[in-house]
N, C-alpha and C positions, 0 to 999 in steps of 0.2 A: 690480385695479379695471377695470371695463369702461368703455370710452370711450363718451361720450354721442353724441347726433346731431351732425352737422356744424353749424357755426355758422350757415350759410345756412338750414338747416332750422329751427333754433331761432328765428332772426329772422323767418322766414315764419310760424311758429306764433304767435309773440308779436304779429305784425302782425294775424293773424286774430283773436286775442284782443282786440286794440285795437279792431277793428271792433265786436265784441260790446259792449265797454265803452262806446263812443261811441254806438252805435245803440240798444242796449237795456241800460242800466246796471243789470242785475240782479246780485245778489250771487253767484249760481251759474250757470254755463253750461258747456257742453262744446264743445271744439274737436275734432271727429271727422273721420273719413274718409268720412262720408256724402256723398251727392251731391244733397242737397235744394237748392231754390232759394236758401235762406238760406246754405247752405254755399258755393254757387257765388259768391254776392255777396261773402262774406267773403274768398274766395280771390282774386277779382278786385281787391278793395280792397288786399289784401296785396301782390299783384303790382305794382299801380300805385304803391303807396307805396314799395316797395323798389326797383323797376326801372321807372321811368316810361317809357311808350312814346316820349315825345319824346326822352328821353335815349338810349334804344336806337337810335332813328332817327338821331340825331346821330352816334353812334359807328359805326353801320353805313354811313352815307353814303347816296348816291342810289339804291342798288339793294339794299334789304333782302331782296328776294325771292331774291337770289343768295347769301345768307349760307349758309355751310356749317358743319358741326359745330364746326370750329376757331374760327370767328368767334363762334359762340354761347358757346363756352367763355371766350373773351377778354372778351366783354361781361359774362358771368355773373360772372367774377372781379372785374371792375370794380365791379359792383353788390353783390358778395358774396351772390349767390343761386345756385341751381342752374341749369344750362343749360336745364332743363325750364321754369323760370319765363320765361326769355328766349324760348324757343320758343313758349310759350303767348301771351306778349305779342305776338310777331310774328304769329301766326295770328289772334288775336282783336282786336288793335288796329291793327296796321300793314298787314297784307295783306288784311284783311277789308273794307277801305274800297273 
């Protein structure tokens, strides 16, 4: 039996699907790897739902720009997401200000 995707990936995909359901409750939709504006919005929604920028900031303290890979992994484990989600939240929410 082949193992499925990591739990964090499953949660992220389900959160993206939740955005579709809430925003455009159509009976059929695709969650794809495309980079359309709509896909970007659903990814941002999923990231903020699963790993809120405010929570990441609280865990990293006063210097989120000094976070290293080990820090990202600890925070990712806390929120049960991949370190890439934390990195994107840092880049797009906390450090972009």
